[in-house]
N, C-alpha and C positions, 0 to 999 in steps of 0.2 A: 281599539277594543276598550270598552268601558272598564275602568279600574286599573288599567295598566298604562303607565305614563310613556313607556318607550315603544316605538313601533316594532311590530313582529315581522320577522323574515319568513317569507313563504318558501317552502322547499317541497318540490315534488319527488316522491319516493319512486325510484326507478327499479331497484331490486335490492335484495338483501345479500350480503356476503358474510360468509363465516370463515374467518382467517385464523382462528385459534380453536383449540379442543373445548375450551370453556364456552364459546358461542355455540359449538356443536352440541355440547351437553346441556345447554340451557333449555333447548326444546324438550329434552327428556326429564327435566326437572333437577335442581340441585338441592342437596340438603342445606339446611340453614347453617351459615358460618357461625362457628363459635370460637371464642378465645382469642380472637384477633381484633376485637373492637378498638383497643388502645392503638394498635399499629395502624389500623385503618383511619382512625381520627387524626393521627400524626401526619400521615401522608395526605389526607384530604386537606388539612390545615396548610400543609406546605404548598399544595396546588393553589389554595385560595389566597395565600399571603404573599406569593411571589409574582405579583403582576408586573407588567412593564416589559420592555423589549429585552432581548437576550436569550440565552440558552440555560436552562436549569436541568440539573441531572438528579434523578432518583435511582438508587441502586437497592434492590431487594435481594438479600443473600441468604442462602440456607441450603441444607442437604437436600437430596431428592425426597419428594413426598412431604416436605415440611409444611407446604401450603403457599408457596411463593405466587404460583399462578392463580390460585383462587383469590389471594389478597389483591393482586393487580386486577383481576377481572372485577372485584367489587369496587376498587378504586375507580375504574373506568365507568362505573355505573353511578358514581356519586355526582352531586350537583355540580361541582366545578368542571368535571369531565364532560357532563352532558351539555355544558355551554361552550364546549371546545370542539375543534375538528380533530378526531382521533384517527391515527393510522396505527394499524398493527402489522408489524413485520413478522411473517411466518418463518420459522426455522427450516433447515434443510430436511427434505423428506428422507433422504439417505445421509446420515450424518457423516461429514468429512469427505464427501465425494464432490466431484467437479460440477461446475456450470450453475450451481445455486446462486442467485442473487436476489436478495429479499426486495430490494427497491423495484427491480425489473418485474418481479412476480406481482407485487402490489399494483404497479402500473397496468400490467395486463389485466389484472382482476377488475380494475376500475371500469374497463370498457368491455368486458365479457369477451375473452380471446376466441371463443367458439363462434362468434358472429362476425368475425373480421377476417378478411382474406389474407392480408399481408401485414407486416409490422408497420409500414407506412400508413396503412388504413387504420391501425390502432392509434397511432400518434395523432392523426387528424381528429379522432374522437375524443381525445383527452381535454379536460377543461382548460381553457386558456391557450390551446395550441395555436390559435390564430394570432396570438401575440408574439410567437416565437419566430425567429429568422429561419430561412430555408436551411441554412447550415445546421442550426440547432435541431430542427425536426429531422434532418437526415441523421444526425448523431444518435438522436433518440430511437429512430427506427432501427439502426444497427444494434443499439444497446438492447432493445426489446427482443431482438432476434436471438439473443442468448449465445452468440458465438457460432451458430449453425452455419452462416454464410461467410465466415471469416476466410480470407484468402492468404493469411500470413503463414509463414513456416516457422517451426520451432527453432531452427538455427538462426532466425532473424529477430529473436526477441528483443535484442538490444536496439533494433531500428524501428520497432512497432510504436506508433503514436497512440498513447492512451486516449480513450474517448473521455472527453470532459462534458459531463452531463449534470453536474450538481446545479449549475445555474438554471438550465431549462426545467429540471425536476422541481427545484424550488419555486420557480414561477408557476408551475402547474399546481403545487400544493397551496401557494398563496391565493391562486384563483379559486381553487376548490374550498378554501377555508372561509372566503367571503368576509374577511376581517376578524374572524374569531381566533382565540388562542389555539395553538396546535399542540397536540400531545402525540409523540411517537413512542410506541410500546414495543419492546423486543423480549420475547419470552424464551427462557433457555438460551441466553445469549452466548454461553460458552461454545455452543455448537455453531455459532455463526463464523467464527474465525476472526482474527484480529484485523485483517485487512478489510473485511466487510464491516466491522464495527467502526473502524476509522472512516469508512465511506459514509456510514450513517451519521456519525459525528459531524463530518464535513458538510453533509446535506442539511443537518440541523442548523448549523451556522449560517448556511446560505439562505435558509428560509427566514431566520431571525433578521437577516439584513433587509427583508421585505418589511420590517417594522412589526412583525407578529411575535408575541410571547410564545416560546416554545419549551416544552418540558419533555425530556428524554427519559423514559422509564425503562430501566434495564433490570431483568430478573435472571439470576444465575446461581449456580451452586457455589461459585467462588468468584472473588472480584476479577473483572475482566479488564484488559488493558485499553485505556482510552487516552486520547491526547491530554497532556497535562493541563493546558490552559483552555480558555474559551468558554468556560461555564461561570455564569454570574452567581450561581448558588448551587450547592450540592447537598444531598441528604443520603446517608447510607443507613439501611435498616437490616440488621441481621436478625432473622426470625429465630427465636428460640423454640424449643419443644413446648407443646401445649402443657399448661398447668394441670395437675391431676384432676381437679374439679372439671375443667373444660374438656379434658380428654374423656372422662366418664360420661359427661353430657353428650359429646359427640358419638360415642360408642353406642349409647342407648338409643339415640335418635336414629342411627344407622340400623340398629337391630333392636326393635321395641320389645321383643320377647325376653330379652335379657332383664328386663324389670322384674320378671317372675323368678329369676335365677340370679340374684346378686352375688352368690358365691363364685360365679364365673367370671365376674368383671375384674377383680383384682389381679388374677394371674394374666389376663389379657393385657391390662394396663402396664404390668411390670415388664412384659416383653416388648410392647410397642414403644415405650420410651417417649410418649407424647408426639409420635409422628402420625399426622392424619391420615396418610396413605396407607401406612401400616395398620392403623385402626380400621380403615375401610376394607382392606383386604381380609382382615380377621373377621369382620362382620360377614363378608361374602363367604368365608370359609365355614362359618357357623350354619349357613344355609345348606351345606352339603351333608351327606350322610357320614362323612369321614369324622365329623366333630360330635360324635354320639357318646363319648366318654363322659363319665360322671366324675366329680370331685376335682379339687384344685390341681392335684398332682398330675391327673390325666390331662387336664386342659393345658397346663404349662408344658408338659412334654410333647403335646401334639402341635404346638405353635413353634415354628422355626425361629431362630435368633435373628436372622437377617431378612430384610423385605424381599430380596430376590428369591430366596429359598421359599419364603411364604407364598410368592406369586407362583412359582414352579409347582408347589404343592397343590395350590388351587387349580392350576391348569391341568394337572394330572387327574383331577377328579371330573373333568368334563367328559361327556360321552366321546368315544374314540373318533367317530366321523366328524364331529364338530371341532374336536381338538386338531385333527388333521387339516381341516380347512383353515383353522386359526394359524397354524404353522405356515401355510401357504400365503396367508395374508401378510405375515411378518416378512416374508420375502419381498413383497410388493412395496413395503415402506411404512412409515408412521401413518401416512395418508395415502389412499389408493382408490382406484375406480373399481367397484365390484364387477363391472362389465368384463374385466380381464379374467376373472376366476374361471368361467367354463373352458377357456382355452388352455388353462394352465393346470387345472386339477382334472382328475377322472370322474368326479361326481357330476351327476345330471343337474340341469339348471333348477329343476324343482327342489331337489335335495339341497342344493347350495343355498336357496332362499330359506329353506326351513332351518338349516344350521346357523346361518347369519342371524336369523330371528332369535335363536337361543343365545348366541353370543352377545347380541345386543341386550337381551333381557338380562344377562348376568353383568352388564355394564363393563364388558370387555372392549366392545366396539360401540361407536356412536355414529349415527347418520348425520352428516352435515346438512342442516336445513337450508333451503332456498339456494342451493348450488345450482350452476347451469346444468350440470349432469349429476347423476347419483354418485356419491362420494362417501367414504367411510373413514374413520379415524380411530386409532387405538386410544383408549381413555387416558393412557399415560405412557410416555416413551419407554418406561421401565418394563411395562407388560409386553411391549413389543420386542424389547431386547431379550427378555427371558425366553419368549416363544421362539425367537430366532435362534438363540444359543441351544435350544432343545434339538434342532435339526441335525441329523447326521451329515458330516460334510459332503458325502457323495450325493445325498438327497438334495442338499443345498445347491450344490453345483448345477444338478439337473434342473431344478426349478428356475434358477437364475438364467440358464440357457434358454428354456422355454420362454421366459418373459422377454429376454433380449431378442430372440427371433420374432416374437410377436410385435415388439415395439420398433424394431430396426426398419427404417425406411418411412415410418410415419412422420409427416412433416411437423406436426406439433409436439413431438417428443423432444426434450431437452437433453443437453449433455449430462446433466446429473444422473438421469436414469440410464442412459447408454453406458456411461463409465462404470456406474455401480454394478450393473448386471454383467457387463463384459468381464470385468475383473474378477467378480466373484463366481462367474461361470467358467473361469480359466480359459477363455477365448483369447488367447494371447495376441494374435495379429490384430483383432479388432480392439483389444485392450490398449495396445500401443498407439493405434490410430486416434482413438477418442481421447486418451490421456494427453497426447500431444496437442490436439485441437482444443482440449480444455485449458491447457497451459497458454496457448496463444490467446484465447478468450479472456483469461485471467490477466494477461499482460495488457490487453486492450483496456481493462478496468484499472490499470496500475496496481493490481492485486498480486504483487510480486511473490509474497509468501505462499499463496495459493498455487501460483504457476511453479514455484520450486517444488512444492509438495507433490504436484502431478508428475513432474519430471523425475523426481527421485524414485517414485513408484514405477515409472516407465523404465528407468535404468535397471531396477531390480528384476523386472519382468524380462527385459532384453538380455540380461546376463545369463538367464536360465534357458535361453533358446539356442538351437544349433547356430554356430557362428559362421554362417555362410556369408557371401559378399553383401547381398541386400541387408541382412541383419546388421553386419558391421557398419554399413552406411547409416542405417537408422540410429545405431548406438552413437556414432560420431555426431549426427545431427542434434541428438537429445543432449549429449555431453557439451556441445558447443553452446547450445542454448542455455543450459543450466550454468555454464561457466560465465555467460553474460550476466545472468541473475546474480550470482555470487559476486561478481566484480562490481555490479551496481550497488551491492550491499557492502562493499569494501572488504570482503573476505578473500583477499588476494592469495593467500598461501593455499587455501583450498581450491580456489579457481584455477591456479597454476598446476596443481596436481591433477585436476580433472583434464586440463588441457594436455598434460603429458600423456594421459591414457588415451585421449582422443586422437592425438598425433601418432601414437603407436598403432592404433586400430586402423587409421586411415592411410597408412603408408603406401598401400598398393591400391587405393580407391582412384576415382577419376580425378582429373586435375583440379576442377573447381572445388571439390571437397578438400583436396590437399592444401590448396592455396588459402581456403578460408580458415583452416586451422593455422597456417603460417602467419596469416594477418593477425589473428588473436594472440599468437605468440609475440609478434612485434609490439602490440599494445602492451602486453604484460611486461616486456622488457623495458619499454619506455616509462611505464608508470613507476617501476622499481628503481629507475635511474641507471640501468645497465645500457648506456646510450651507444656505446660503440658496437655492441652486439646487435642493438636495435637498428642502427644505421645499415650494418652489414646485411642482416636478414631482410630488412625492408627493401634495400636495393636489389637483392636477389629475387625476392618475391615479385617486385615490380617488373623485372626482366622476364621472369617466368610467365607472368599474367599476360604481358604484351605478346610474347611468343605464342602463347596459347589463345590469344584473342579473347580473353576473359576480362571484359571492361570493368566490371564491378571490383574485382580483385585489384586491378591496376590502379583504379581511383583510391581505393582503401589503402594500398601500399604507398601511393604518392602522398596521401595526407599524412601518414605516420612517419615517412621519410622526412617531409618538410618539418614536421613537429619535432623530430629528433634533432635535425639541424638547428632549429630555433633553440632547443634547450642547451645545445653545446655552443651556441654563439656563433655558428656559421650562418649568419643572416643572409648573405648574398646568395649562398648556395640553396638555402631553404626557399628564398623568394623565386630563384630560377626554377626549382623543381615545381613549386606550386603554381607557377604561372604558365607551365607548359600545357600544350593541347587543349585550349579552350573548347574546341569542337568535340573533344572526347567527353567532356563533362555534359554537353548538351545531348549527346546521344544516350545518356544514361539517367534520364530524368525520372525513371520508374522508381527504383529503390536499390539499395545496397544490401547484400547478403552478408557483408564481411566485417562490419565495424559497428561500434556504439555510435549512433547518430548517423547522419547521412553525409557522404563526402561533398554533395553539392552545397551543404551548409559548412562543414568542417574545413574544407579547402580554402574557401575565401576568408573565413574566419581566422584561421591560422595564419594565412598570408596577411591579414590585417594587423595581427599582433607583431609579426616580423617587421612590417613596414613602420609601425608606430615606434618600435625600438630604433629603427634607422632614422626616424625623424621625417618620413615621407607621409605626412599626415593626411593630405588630400587623397592620396591613393588608398590609404588605410581606411578612411571614412567611406570611400566608394566600395570598398570590400565589405565593410560592415553592413552597408545598405543591401549589398547583394546577399549577404549571408541571412539577414533578417527577413528579406523577402522570400528567399527559399524556405526558411524555417516556417514562416507563417503559412506559406502555401501548403506545406505538409501538415501543419497543425501538430507538430511533434514536440512533446514537453522537453525532451533532452536537447533537441536542436535549438529550440527557443531559448532555453536557459544558457546554453553555451554561447549563442549569438549575442545574448545580453551581456554576458561576461566579457566577451571581447570588446563589445561596444563600450563598456565601462572602462576597460583597459586602455583603449585608444583615447578616450577623454582623459583619463588619469595621466597618461604620458604627455598630454598637452596641458596638464594642470587646469582643466576645466572641471572643478570639483563638483558643482551641483548636478550637471548632466551625468557625471560619472557615478555619483551616488545613486541617482534615479535608476540607472541601468543595473548597477550591482544589486540594489534592493528588489528590482523587478525579477532579475534572474534568480535570486536567492529565494524569494517567495514562491516561485514556480518549481524550483528544485525541491524545496522542503515539502510543498503540497503534494508533489508526485512522487516523493521518496527517492529522489535521485541523489544519493548520498555521495556518489563519486564527485559531484559538482560542488557540493556544499563548502568544502575547504577552500577551494579556489575563490568562490564568490565571497566568502567571508574575509579572505585575505585582501581581496580588491576592495571591499567595503571598508575594512579596518584601516588600510592605507590611505584611502580617501578622507576618512574622518580625521585621521592623524594630521594630515596636511591642512585640513580645515580647522584644527584646533580643538576638536572634540576628543581629547585624549582618553578619558575614561571609557567612552563608548567604543573607541578604537581598540583599546586593550581588551575589552570584553569580546569583540569579534575576532581579534587576532589569537587570543588565547584558545577560544573554541576551534578555530581553524588548526592551529598547531597541534592540539591534542588529537583531533580526528585525523589529521595528516600523518602524525607519528604512529598512531595505532593501526593505520591502513597502509603504512609504508609508501606514502605518496611524497617523494623527496622534494620535488619542486615546490609543492604547497608548503611543506614544512619549513624549507629554507626561506621562502619569501615571508612567511609568518614571523620566523625568527628575526628577520631584518626589521620588520615593523615594530616587533616588541622591543628590540634593542633601542630604536630610535625613541619609542614611547616612554620607556623606563628612564632613558638617559634625560628626557626633558623634565621628568618629575623628580630627578635627584637620585635615583636608584642606579648609580653608575656601575656597581659591581654586578647587579643583575643584568643590567643592559649589556655589559661586556661579555657575560656568559652567553647571551643569545647571539651577540655578534660573532663571537668565536665559533659558536655551533654553525652559523650560516657560512662562515669562510671555510670550515672544515667540510661541510656538505657540498660546497661549490667546487672545492678542489678535488674532493674524492670522486665526484660524479661528473666532473667536467662541465658543470653548469655555468658556463663563463659569462653569459649574459647577466644573470643574477649575482655573480661573483663580483661583477663591477659595483653593484649597489652594496653588497656585503662588506667589501674592503672600504668603500667611501664611508659607510656608517661606522665601522670599527675605528677608522682614522679619526672622524669627527669626535667620537667618544674619548679616545686616547688624548686628543688635543685639548680637552677641558682640564687636564691635569698637567701641571708644569713639568713633573718628572717624566711623563710619557709623551710630551708634546712633540719632540722630534720623531718618535716612532709613529705618531699619528699622522704627521705630515708625510712621511714615507709611504704609509698605507694609502693615503688619498692620491699621492702621486702615481702609485702603482695602479690604482683604480683608473685614473685618468689616462695612463699609457694603455691599458687594456681597452678602455672605451674607444680611444682613437683607433687602435688596431682593428676592433670589431666593426667600426663605422657607426657606433651608437652616439649620433650627434646630441640628443637630448641629454644623455648621461655625461657627455663631454662638458656641456654647459653646467650641469649639476656639480661635477667635480670641480670645475673652475670656480664656481660660486663658493663651494666649501673651502677651497684654498683661499680665495679672496677674504673670506670671513676669518680664517685661522691666522693668516699672515698679514692681513690688511694690505694686500698687494693690489695696487691700482691696475697693473697690466693684466692680472688674472680677472679683475672685475670688468675691464673693458672687453677682453676676449669673451667672457661669458655673455655679456650684454650683446655682443655682435651675433653670437651664436643663437641666442634666444630670439633675437629680432629676425634672423633669417628663417627660423622655424615658425614665425608667427606667434611668439610667446612673449611679446613685450610686456603685457601686464604682469605676468609672473616675474619677469626680470625686475620691473620696478618694485615688486613686493619683496624680493629677497636680496637685491643689490643695493638698495639705498641705505641700509643699516649696517653697522659692524657686527663682528662676532659677539654674541651675547645679547644683541637687540633682537635678532631673529630667533625664534624658538629652535632649540637643537632638534626637535622632532622634524622641523622643516629642513634644516641643513642636512641632517643625517639620512632621512627617509629616501 
C-alpha cells in the first residue's frame, strides 16, 4: 500500500465474540471515561515499552466499582493492544462453583460450540490443530468436554493422571497470533481461584516459549496469588477514588439535568466517595420518582451509605413484574440465556420481552452483541449479587430446582451449572453426584484446591443425610478421596484424622471399601515412620485381599509392604515380596483404586531402589525401565515423577552423577509443575546429594535445606533423615563441624528411633567421618564407621560396604581396607569411582565425598 513500508496482514472476520460485559455494553454506548487518563497512559506506556520475549504482568487493583474493568477495557482499545492478539478470559458464571475453566471456555468460543457435534470436532477446527499430535488432540478433546465424560471415581483421586494441555493450547495461541504480541486479560480475577490463575500463568509461560511477547493483565479487588517467578517485568496499579473534579464531571455527564441543580451535586459526591459505580447508581436513582426531595439534607438522607444498599434501593423502585423477572435472572447467573426464562417464570413470553426491554433501558442488563444465540449479562456482578440476595430462601430453592430440571440431561450443559443449581436447590443426591464428578474433573486439571473445595462441600451435605448403608459408602469414598488430596498437600495430621473417620464409617461395608481404607492407613503409617505397624497391617491387608480376590488391593498392599521392608533395611524380604506374582500385575493393567500412583509403576520402581542398595544394578536398571515405560503409558504426573526419582537414585548409587542429576531435575520439575508436594522433598534430597558428590556444595545445601524443612513440616521421616545426612556432609566440608555434627546426630537419632536401618548405615558413616576430623574424637569416629560397616554387611548393602571401607581407608590410611574397597567397587562395576576416591589419602578427597 502506498505510504506504508511494511506489508499488511489480511484477516477475514468470521464472527464477533463478546467475552466481557464491557464488550456487551459497548453496543449500548459507554459514557466517556473521566479521571483515569494518567493511569491509562501509564499502562499503555508499559505495553509499548516492554517489547521482546517473556511474560510481563500487569495488576490493576481496587474495590468494587472503582473502575478497574473500564480501565482495562480502554487499555485493550489502545494502539499497542490493537497490534496484539488479545485473549479475554471470562470469569465464572456462578462464582465459586465447579466445572468452570476459562481456558476451555475460550477455546470453545473460538470455534462456536453450537455448530460442532463433539469435543473432537471442536479440536479439529482450532487454529493450528493440524500441527498437534494425535495424543495432544485427544487430551484437548477431553479437556474441552469439561469433565462430563470422565470415568474416574472420587476415591481414586490420587491415581488420576492430570491432563497436560498447556503445550497444545500454547501452540494454538501462537498459531492464532500469527507472530503478533499476545495479551491475556482476566477480569475480576479473585473469582477465578488460585489454581485457575496458576494454570493461566503456566499457559502464559508456554506461549512465551514460542518466542511471542506476552502480557498478562489481571484486574481484581485484591492482589491475587501468582507464581513468584517467571515474569520479566511487573506493574501494579492500585486505583484510587476519583478526584472531586473528575467525580463531578462524571456525575454531570451521567445525569445532565444536574447542571440546572448544582446544589444537589455536593451531597451526592460526599456519599459516593469517588467510586464511579456508586456515582452511576446515584445517577440512575435520580431518574426515579423516589429522588424528588429538595434540599441538600433531603438528598443526603435519601442516598444509602453503601453501594449494595444503593443498588437495593434502586431495584426496589422498579415496577414489581420487572423486578420479579430480574430476580429470576439473578438465579441464572451473571450471564444467561433469556430462552430459559419462559420455562422458569410464570410470565408470558410477550411480557418477558417487555420487562427485559425495561431492564435493559435502565442499564441493569445488557444484550451480548454478535453472540451465537441471544445472551444477556448483568451490567455489574454487584447488581446480580444484590438481586439474588433479595430472594427469599424458599423461592430461591424453588427457582434453582426448576432451572436444574430444565438443564439436567442437556448435553451442552457444564458441571458449573449443574453443581450450582443442584446445591442451591437442596437436591442432595444430585448435589453429591455432581460435586464428586466436579472433583474428579478438577483433579484431571491438577486443580487440587478446587477438588478439595468440592469434596468438603460434599462431606457437609452427606453428613446431613440419613446414614443408611449407601450414604455411608458415599461418605467413605468422598473422605478417602479428600484424604488423598490432603496427603498430596502434605497435611498429614488432617488426612489421618479423616482416614480415622472413614475407617469407622466403613467397618461394616463391602470388602473392597474396607481394604481401600486399610491401604490408605498403611501408607499413612509408612510416611510417619511407624514401620512395624505398617508392615503388620500391610501383610494382613495383602492376605485379606488375596482371600477376597481383590487384585488392586493386593497389589497396593504388596507395594507398601515392600516399601516398608525397604525402609527398615530388610532388603531381601522386600525384594522377594515385590518380585512375587508377575502375572498378577499383568492382570491389573487398568488402574488402581487403592494408592497414590499406580502399583504397576510403584512396584518395579521400589524394587529398583532395593536392588540398587544391594548393588544389583543391572536388575535395578531393568526395573527402572519397566517403571518408566508403565508411567509413560499412563501419562500420569505422579507416576512419572516417582519413576524419575528412582531412576536418579539408581544412578546415584552407582555414582553416575550426570544422569542422576538429569533424572532428579526432570522429576522435580514435573512434581513442582503439577503441585505434587509429597514428592518434592525426596527429589530435592536426591538432587542435593548428587550435587554434593559432584562438588557443587552451595547448590547442594540449598536443595537439602528446602528438602529438610518441607520434610520436617510434613512429618516425612525418611526424607528428613536423608536430608540431614547430606547437610552434615556438606557443612563438614565447609568447616562447619559443629553444625554438621548436629545434623549427623539428628539423622542417627531418627534412624534408630524409626528403625530406618538402610539410611542408618549412611548416617553412622557420616557421623564417624566428621568425628574423625578432630583428634579428640578420632577413636569415636572410627568406632562409628566400623559400626556402619558391620550393619552394611549384615543388610547386604554392598555399595555401602565399599563406601565404609573407603572411609576407614581414608581415616586410618589402611591399605587392606583400601584394597577390599577397590575389589568391591570393581565387582559392582564402579571402578571409575574407586579411582576417584581411593587414590588419595584422608584430607585430599573432600569430606563431602567421604561422608555422604
